[in-house]
N, C-alpha and C positions, 0 to 999 in steps of 0.2 A: 613661573609667571602668572599671577591670579586671574580669574576672568575681569576683575575689576581693575587692574594694575593698568594705567595709560601708557601706550606705546610713545617711546621717548622718541622725539624727533632728531633727524642727523644734523651733526654740526654743521655749520654754514659751510666750512670749507669741504665737507664730503657732497653736500648739494649740490656745490658748484662744479665740484670733479664730474658729478653725474651729468650734469645738465652738458657740461663740453663732452663727454662721451658719446650723449644722444644727439647732440649736433654733429659731432665727427662723424658718427656712423650713418647718418642720414645724409651727409653731405658725402661721404664714400658711394653709399647706395643710388644716389642720383649720378654722380660722375660716373660710375661702373654702367648703369643705364645707359646714361648717354654715348659713353666711350663704344659700348656694344650694337649700338643704333636704336637703341630705344625696342619695344615692341610692338609699336601701332602697327605694324604691317602685319603681324600675325593675323591667323583666322581665329575668330570667335568662335568658343565650343559651348554648345549649350549644355547646362548642367540640370541634374534632376534636382527640383526644389525640394523634395519632402524625401530625399533619401536617406539623411543621419537617421531621421525618427521616423522610419516607415511605419505606416499603418495610422498613424496620430493625424487626427481631422486639423485642417487649416482654420484658424479665426477669421483669416481674410477671404477666402475663394472657398472653404469648404472641400478642399481636394486633399489628398495625402491618405485618406482612410476614413475607418468608422471608427476607430477608437478616440476617446476621449484624450487630448494632450496634458501630459504632466506639467507643461509649462505655461503660466497663464499668458494670454495672448498669443501664442505661437502662431506666427505667420507661415515661415518654412525654415529650413536648415538643410544646405548642399553636403553633399559628402566631402570630407577634407582632399584637397589636391595638392601634390607635392609642385615645388618651386626650386628653380635654380638660382633664385634671385632676380632682380630688376621688378618691374610695376606691373601690379596686377590690376585691371581693369574689370569690374564687375557691373555688368548694365542688367537693371532690372526693368522687366515690361509688366504692367497690370492693366491689362484690356478690362474695360468695362467698369473701372474703378468710380465708384462712389463714396461719398461721405463730405462730412463739415466739419468735423471737430476730432481732436486727439491728433496722437502721433505715430508714427511708423519708426520704429526704434531699430536700427541697423548694426550689428556688429559683425566684425572682420574678424574671426577668431583663428588663433594660429597656433601649432603644435611644433616642438622642436623634433628632431630625429629621434630622441630617447622618448618621445610620447607627451614631455611637458607643456602643460599650458604657458603661452605667454601673453601679457596685456594685451586685450584685444583694441581695436579701433571701434570706437562707439560714434554714432552720428543718428540725429533724430530729424525727421522729415515730417512737417505739419501736415495732416491729411487732406487740408482744403487745397493747399499750395500743390500737391503732388496731383489734386484732380484738375487744378487748373493747367499744369503741365501734362497732361495727357497720360498720367499713371507710368511715366516714365522718366528714369533716372541711373545715372552713372556714379560708381563709388569707385576708389581707387585706395592703394596701399603699396608702398615700396616693400617688398619681400624679402628676407633673408635666404640665403642659399640652405638648401636641405632642410627647410622648415615646410610645412603644408599647411593649407589655409581653406576655410569655409566662411560663406557668409549667411548669415542667421538673422531673421526677421520676426519681430514680435509688436504686437499692438499695444497700447498704452490702455490704461484700464477704462476710459472715458472715450475711447476711440468707436465711431459707428462704422468705418469703412468696410467696404465689401468689394470684391473684384470677382470677373467672371473665371480668370485664370492667372496663374504666376509662371512666367518666363524668366529664367535667368541664363545670362551668358558671360563666358569667362574670357578674357585676353591675357596673355601672362602666366597661367597656368601649365607645367611640365609633366600632365598625365600623359599616359599611353594614346589616350583619345586625341588631345591634343597634338602630339607628334605625328600620330596618322593624318590628321586633318592638314597640318603645314606641310606635310611630305603629298597631298594627294591635290592639293591649291598648286603647289611649284609645279606637279608633273602637267597640272593643266595651263599653267601661265607662263611663267619665265623659262623652265625647261625645255616647253615645246615653240617657246618664239624662234620665228626664221631669224638668219644672220642678217645684218644692215651693214650698208656701206662697204669698206674693203673686207668683208667678212662674209659678204652674201653669200661668195660661192663655196665659203670654207666652212661655214656652219651648215651642217646637211641634216634632214629628216631621213637618218638611217639606222636599222637595227645595228648594233653591236656585235660584232661577230670575231671570233679568233682568228677563222679561216682568212679573213682580211681584214685585219686590226687597222684601225686609225686613231685617233685622238679619242679617248671613250671611257666611261665608267665599269666597275664591274655589275654584272647581271647574272642572274642565275643562268639564262639560256647558254653563255658561254662555258659554263661549267658543264654541260653537258656535250658539248663538242667533242668529237674524237681526238682532236689536237690538244684539249685540256688534258685528258686521260696520259696521252701520249708525253706530254711534258712533265706530268706529275709521276709517269713510270721513270722518265729520266733523272728526276730529282729523288728518285727512292721514296716517294711519298703517296700514299693512298689519298684519292681525289677525296677532297671535303668541301663544304660549301664556307668556306671562310675566305675574306677578300685578302687577307695577307697572301695566301697561297696564289689566289689569282693575281696579284701585283706580280709573283715570280715568275709565272707562268705568261701573263702578259708582255713583261720585259724580255722573257726568253723567244717569244713568240714573235714579236714587231722585230727586235733584231736579225731574226732568222729570216722574216718574210722581206724585210728591207735590204736582204743581202750582207748584212754586217757581220752574222755570226757564222765565221769560217775560219779555215786554217792560216795563221800568219796576221789575223786582223790583232789591232792593239785596241784594248779596252781601258776604260778608267772610270773606278766605280767611286761615289761619294757615300759617305755614310753607310759603310757596308757592314758593321756589326759581325756579328757571325751568321749572316744569310748564306745560302748554298750557291750564289750565283757564281763567284769568283771560280769554285772548284769546276762548276759545270762549263765554265768558258774555257778554263783550262785545260781540261779532259776534250775540249771541240778542240785544241792546237792554239786558242788566242795567246797572246801576251797579254798580260794584265797588270796594272797598277790599283791595288785595293788601298781604299783611302778611310779613315776615320779619325773624330777628334783625338787630339792626343792625349794620354792618359791623363796626364797631371793637369789637364785644364779644368776649370771648376766645373764646367758645364758638362762634362763628361760624368760625372759623379752619380747621377739619376741612371744613366745607360749602364756604368760599371756595376751600380748596386743591383740593377735588374738583369746582370749577367746578358747585356745586348752590346756591350761595347768591342768593338775588335782591335785590339792593340796591337797584335803581332801576327806572323804568318801561321804559328799553330793553333791559336783559336778561330782563324780564319778557314784554315782547312779541312774539308771534308773527307774524311778518307773512304767514305763510301761511294764517294762522286768522282774521286779523281787520285791517281796512286800519288804516294808522296815524292817521288823522282820527279814525275811530270807537273807537277804543283809547283813545287820548289823552283825548280828550272824556269816556267813562264810566269809566275806571280811574284810581285814585289809588294811590299808595304810601305807607308808613308803617312804621318800623322797631317791632316789639312782641315783647316778649318773652312768651310764650304762659304763662309762670309769673306775670304781673303784668299783665292786659289791662288797659288804660286804662279809665276808667269813662266816656269819652264815645263809646267804641265801641258805640251801641245802636241799635233799631229797624230791624233789619235782616230782611230776609225770608228769608235762608238764611247760614249758616256753614258751612265745610267745611275740613276737611285730609287731606293724603295722607301715612300713614305718616310722621308728625311729631311726636305727643305720646308715642311711647314713648322721645322724646330728652329729657325734661324733668328726669331724674334719678332717679325712682323711680317704681313703680307707683302709689302715692299721688297725686305730683305729677300723674300722668296722669289720672285719675280726677276730680281736682279741675278741671284744666283743662277738662274735658268739662262738669261742671257749669255752669262758669263762663262756657263758650262761649254757653250758652242765654241768659245775661243781655243777652247782644248781640243777641237776637233781640225782634223784634215778636211780640206774643201772636198764634200759629198759626204763628209761622216753623219753618223744619225745620233741623236740626243734622245733617249727614252726614260722620262721621270715619272712617278706616282706620287702622289699625294691626295690630300681632303678635299673633297667636294662639299659645299653646303647644299644640302636638300630640302633645306626649309624656308630659305631668303635669298634673295638676289641683293639685298641691302644692308641688313644687320648681321654682323659676324663675329667673330673673334679677331681681330685686326692686330693685336700686339701681344706679346708673352711666350710663354714656354711652347706652347702649340697654338696655330693658327688654323683658321678655316677659310680656304679659298671658294670665292662664289664664281658663278659662270661669269660675271663681267669682270673678275681678276684674268680667268683665262680668255678671254677676249681682249683685254687690254695687252697681255702678253703676245698675242699671236697678232696683234697690230703691230708691236714695238717689232717683232721679228721678221714681219714681212716686209716693212720698211726698211729694214737692213737688208733684204734680199733674199733671206733663209725662204725655205718651203715649209710651211706647216701644214702638216698633215691633215687632212678635213677633220672635222671636229662635230661629233654626236653627244647629244645629251638625253640619248635614248636611256631610260632609269629601269626597263624591263617591264612585262607585263603579268608576270605570275604572282600566285600569293607568296611565295617565298620575296620576291622583289618589293613588298609590300611590308613583310616583316619588320619590326624596327627591334633591335637587340638591345636591352637595357642594361644597366649596371645591376650586379657584377654581370660580365658579359661571358656568354657561352662561345664554347669552340665551334659550334655547329648547330643551328647556321648563324653567321654572322657576315653578313653583307652590307646590311645598313645599320646604323647604330646612333644611340643618343649621346651625343656630345654637350655635355650642360643642355641648354636649351633647344639644340639645333639636332637635325638629322643629317647625319653625314655617311659618305661613303668613300671608296677609293677612286680617284681619275687618273688616268694615264696618259699622258701627252708626249707626241713624237713629232720631231723637227729634224731636216735633213740642212745641213750647213751650205750655204751658197756654194757654188762650185767656183 
């Protein structure tokens, strides 16, 4: 094609299809943002207005550096911030803004995961109107997952605007700074709030310990306790700073502490995969029924592909933890759908699961499973189940899908239901730890150590264990 050759327009049918795709994409993003609670409750994070072109002088405020800008009318350009999707909300403040003519042109620029540019969103603001509005405005954009975004401002050639400084904040970005800000806000606000109503005495302000376990989340201090090292030794593991190891230790210690882990006790495990707990229980003299999804269930494919599905006793048995004769004498296997627990699984002294009931399709399905697991217990039996806890929000979360993230309010709802049924809910603490390790957020691709708190899409999550005794 030569320079002077006109670019042919698309046929009308292709244009129509492109428009339909655009409408469908925007509708999906709007629906997804609405379904996950939106992002209005997130903490705004301050961005550095001149970080992308560091050292270049802003034509609007004179900040940024002493070098002349390569872009005519350059006002600001932030760094690119990653997004997992949803609405981005940029708020721009221009204290001391003056001017009577021209435009401030705003671009929200995007990059794909491969670093390719996407068409920007472009807006123009008349300077005189910005001055009348106090030099403050907000611009939004629906972000695509795995894209990164930056906001850029330039002045039109005829603009006479001047501001004392430029301040920019963002809600909806998923940088490490944004994740930390959400975690700190949660620690100050909903995680530290006292219990109310029926939960006034159940939700307590207490340090989470394994010496005296209650319903609690994974924290670094528990991993430093002697009992943690002892249970790691009994699992034939070196202690690590990983929440999955904490889940196993928490379940074992809780059952030990509340008197369920002893010879002759009957235990029922859900979604056991190839975890070591069945072997440890058998070695302790317990009779165990280990369950997992049937291998031919379509939902089991992802677990089978990652070698996490336990579909027979050979897969579940850990010979380092229990000799073969004792294991096969004391442990049996059944395929069980946690959403439809067979009615004959009853009279157990304890039930357990490790990060399984967040995979049942919805928040409500997970809560219902916990309730139903108590029907499997003999009077006075103990249920110990771990799952995901949202450390970013008590409102927006993943409520449906292959993985959900439970909020504080979901555990409170569950506790209220169980108390109303006459069960004993062990006190709940939302102590999130107070060390640097407790503030560290592991980002994808995750490390194996440390891995206490992690990013799940836009949220920070950790493991939370709940302990309930069935009414006598």
